[in-house]
C-alpha positions as CSV (number, residue, x, y, z in Angstrom):
1,M,-53.2,45.7,-9.8
2,T,-49.6,45.5,-8.8
3,T,-49.0,44.9,-5.1
4,Y,-46.2,46.0,-2.9
5,E,-44.8,42.5,-2.9
6,D,-45.0,42.0,-6.6
7,D,-43.1,45.0,-7.8
8,D,-39.3,45.0,-8.5
9,F,-38.5,48.3,-6.9
10,Y,-35.7,48.4,-4.3
11,R,-37.1,48.5,-0.8
12,P,-34.6,49.7,2.0
13,P,-34.5,47.5,5.1
14,F,-36.5,48.5,8.1
15,P,-34.5,50.2,10.8
16,T,-33.3,48.5,14.0
17,V,-35.7,47.9,16.8
18,A,-32.9,48.4,19.3
19,G,-33.8,50.2,22.5
20,L,-30.4,51.9,22.6
21,M,-28.3,53.4,19.8
22,Y,-24.6,53.8,20.2
23,P,-22.8,56.7,18.5
24,A,-21.4,55.7,15.2
25,R,-17.9,55.9,16.6
26,S,-16.6,56.3,20.2
27,K,-13.6,55.2,22.2
28,L,-15.4,52.1,23.3
29,T,-17.6,51.1,20.3
30,V,-17.7,51.0,16.6
31,R,-21.3,50.6,15.5
32,G,-22.3,48.5,12.6
33,F,-25.4,46.5,11.5
34,T,-26.4,43.2,10.0
35,L,-29.3,42.8,7.6
36,A,-31.6,40.0,8.7
37,M,-35.0,38.5,8.0
38,T,-36.0,36.2,10.8
39,P,-38.7,33.5,10.5
40,A,-41.0,35.7,12.6
41,E,-40.8,38.6,10.2
42,N,-41.4,38.8,6.4
43,Y,-39.1,41.8,5.9
44,W,-35.4,42.7,6.2
45,R,-34.3,44.9,9.0
46,Q,-31.1,46.2,10.6
47,I,-29.7,44.5,13.7
48,I,-27.0,46.8,15.3
49,S,-23.8,45.7,16.9
50,A,-21.3,47.8,18.9
51,S,-18.3,45.5,18.3
52,Q,-17.1,42.7,16.0
53,G,-17.8,40.2,18.8
54,E,-21.5,41.3,18.8
55,R,-21.7,41.1,15.1
56,E,-20.3,37.6,15.0
57,T,-22.7,36.5,17.8
58,C,-25.6,38.0,15.8
59,L,-24.6,36.0,12.7
60,L,-24.3,32.8,14.6
61,A,-27.7,33.3,16.2
62,L,-29.3,34.0,12.9
63,A,-27.9,30.8,11.5
64,M,-29.6,28.6,14.1
65,P,-32.4,26.6,12.5
66,S,-34.4,26.8,15.7
67,L,-34.3,30.7,15.9
68,W,-37.6,32.5,15.6
69,N,-36.7,36.1,16.2
70,L,-33.7,38.2,17.4
71,F,-33.9,41.6,19.1
72,D,-31.0,43.9,19.5
73,Q,-30.4,45.9,22.7
74,P,-33.7,45.0,24.4
75,K,-35.1,47.0,27.3
76,P,-32.9,47.0,30.4
77,V,-33.6,44.8,33.4
78,S,-33.2,45.7,37.1
79,F,-31.4,43.5,39.6
80,V,-29.9,43.7,43.0
81,D,-26.1,43.3,43.1
82,E,-24.0,41.5,45.7
83,N,-23.8,44.6,47.8
84,G,-27.6,45.0,47.9
85,R,-27.6,47.9,45.4
86,Q,-30.3,48.3,42.8
87,R,-28.8,48.3,39.3
88,T,-29.8,47.9,35.6
89,H,-28.3,45.9,32.8
90,R,-29.1,45.9,29.1
91,F,-28.4,42.6,27.2
92,D,-26.9,42.8,23.7
93,Y,-29.5,40.5,22.2
94,L,-32.7,38.7,23.1
95,A,-33.2,35.4,21.1
96,E,-36.6,33.8,20.8
97,F,-36.8,30.3,19.6
98,K,-39.5,28.4,17.7
99,N,-40.4,26.4,20.8
100,G,-41.1,29.7,22.7
101,H,-37.9,29.6,24.7
102,K,-36.2,33.0,25.1
103,V,-32.5,33.6,25.9
104,A,-31.0,36.9,26.9
105,I,-27.5,37.2,25.4
106,A,-24.6,39.1,26.9
107,V,-21.5,39.5,24.6
108,K,-18.2,40.5,26.3
109,P,-14.5,39.9,25.8
110,A,-13.2,37.1,28.0
111,E,-10.6,39.4,29.6
112,R,-13.3,41.8,30.6
113,V,-15.5,39.1,32.0
114,E,-12.7,38.0,34.3
115,R,-11.6,41.5,35.3
116,L,-15.1,42.6,36.2
117,N,-16.2,39.2,37.7
118,F,-19.1,39.5,35.3
119,K,-20.2,35.9,35.8
120,K,-21.2,36.8,39.4
121,T,-23.1,39.8,38.1
122,L,-24.8,37.8,35.5
123,K,-25.9,35.3,38.1
124,A,-27.6,38.1,40.1
125,I,-29.2,39.4,36.9
126,K,-30.6,35.9,36.1
127,R,-32.0,35.6,39.6
128,D,-33.9,38.9,39.2
129,L,-35.1,38.6,35.6
130,P,-38.6,39.9,35.3
131,F,-41.3,37.3,34.5
132,G,-41.7,36.8,30.7
133,F,-38.5,38.6,29.7
134,A,-36.3,35.5,29.2
135,D,-36.1,31.9,30.3
136,T,-32.4,32.0,30.8
137,V,-29.2,34.0,30.0
138,A,-26.1,33.2,28.0
139,L,-22.7,34.8,28.1
140,V,-20.8,34.7,24.8
141,T,-17.1,35.6,24.6
142,E,-14.6,35.0,21.8
143,R,-14.0,31.5,23.3
144,E,-17.5,30.4,22.3
145,R,-17.3,31.7,18.8
146,N,-15.6,29.5,16.2
147,K,-14.2,31.7,13.4
148,V,-15.0,29.1,10.7
149,E,-18.6,28.8,11.9
150,V,-18.8,32.6,11.9
151,R,-17.6,32.7,8.3
152,N,-20.1,30.1,7.2
153,A,-22.9,32.0,9.0
154,E,-21.9,35.2,7.2
155,L,-22.1,33.4,3.9
156,L,-25.5,32.0,4.8
157,N,-26.8,35.5,5.7
158,F,-25.6,36.7,2.3
159,F,-27.2,33.8,0.4
160,R,-30.5,34.3,2.2
161,R,-30.6,37.8,0.7
162,C,-30.7,36.2,-2.7
163,P,-33.8,34.0,-2.6
164,D,-34.1,31.5,-5.4
165,Q,-37.2,29.3,-5.1
166,D,-36.5,27.4,-8.3
167,A,-33.0,26.4,-7.3
168,D,-34.2,25.5,-3.8
169,S,-36.9,23.3,-5.3
170,V,-34.5,21.4,-7.6
171,I,-32.1,20.8,-4.7
172,G,-35.0,19.8,-2.5
173,E,-35.9,17.1,-5.0
174,L,-32.3,15.8,-5.0
175,I,-32.2,15.8,-1.2
176,D,-35.4,13.7,-1.1
177,A,-33.7,11.0,-3.2
178,L,-30.5,11.1,-1.1
179,F,-29.7,8.2,1.2
180,D,-26.0,8.6,1.8
181,E,-23.4,11.4,2.1
182,V,-22.1,13.0,-1.1
183,P,-19.9,16.0,-1.9
184,I,-21.9,19.2,-2.5
185,N,-20.4,19.3,-6.0
186,E,-22.3,16.2,-7.0
187,L,-25.6,17.8,-6.1
188,V,-24.6,21.0,-7.9
189,Q,-23.7,19.0,-11.1
190,K,-26.9,17.0,-11.0
191,S,-29.0,20.1,-10.5
192,G,-27.8,21.9,-13.6
193,Q,-28.1,25.1,-11.7
194,G,-24.5,26.0,-11.2
195,A,-23.7,28.6,-8.5
196,R,-27.4,28.9,-7.8
197,A,-27.4,25.3,-6.6
198,F,-24.5,25.8,-4.3
199,R,-26.3,28.7,-2.6
200,A,-29.4,26.5,-2.4
201,V,-27.4,23.7,-0.8
202,F,-26.0,26.1,1.7
203,R,-29.5,27.3,2.7
204,A,-30.6,23.6,2.9
205,I,-27.8,22.8,5.4
206,Y,-28.9,25.5,7.8
207,A,-32.6,24.6,7.3
208,G,-31.8,21.1,8.6
209,Q,-32.5,19.4,5.3
210,L,-28.8,18.4,5.0
211,C,-26.1,17.7,7.6
212,A,-22.6,19.1,7.2
213,N,-19.7,20.0,9.4
214,K,-20.2,23.7,10.0
215,R,-16.9,24.0,11.8
216,E,-15.2,23.4,8.4
217,H,-15.4,25.8,5.5
218,I,-18.4,24.7,3.5
219,S,-17.3,24.4,-0.1
220,L,-18.0,22.3,-3.2
221,N,-15.9,19.5,-1.7
222,S,-17.7,19.4,1.6
223,L,-19.7,16.2,2.3
224,V,-23.4,16.4,3.1
225,A,-25.9,13.8,4.2
226,P,-29.7,13.8,4.6
227,G,-30.7,15.8,7.6
228,K,-33.4,15.3,10.2
229,G,-35.3,18.3,8.8
230,R,-35.7,16.7,5.3
231,V,-39.3,16.9,4.2
């Protein structure tokens, strides 16, 4: 009997779990989405973003080896502002990590943060966070996002959508025998897997099996070394 998992039919990704949907286009937002499969879920789903900054932040979060799950536009939280007024705020993302730690993420342009004095508002929001919602909050502007890291994270997300257990296994064996840093091209050549091996090495870097400078474009010439997550 053929199971759902065993067939080769195309399965569309699950829809977003966002609590708020932006219009596809407005004066303030341009909605898009990123396909993601988090360690907590065994399926692909959409994660929406209302700006390029949100999309970049989403990709960087998904690339973190310690990430367990990522929720877009979680339920709003109530807080009391500096004037004593009751207000609500909806974070852009809620990141849950493998150690159980949860971080509520606000994504805004730096200019807007300064103009609205948003750091002061965020301090009040953090003070009034409901129990169990998040352990802390994080503000992400363009100053915290490295463009090269974003590009690498985007490639990682693409390579994750092309799983290849055979190539991963071959690269894993080469990593087990590795004791010093080598260029990625050396691993690719030894594997005999060609481009499949490069994608496997890329995944191994973000799984912690290999160390590499993620603030440089990861290419065949990049140097990698055994990582702490090597099995």
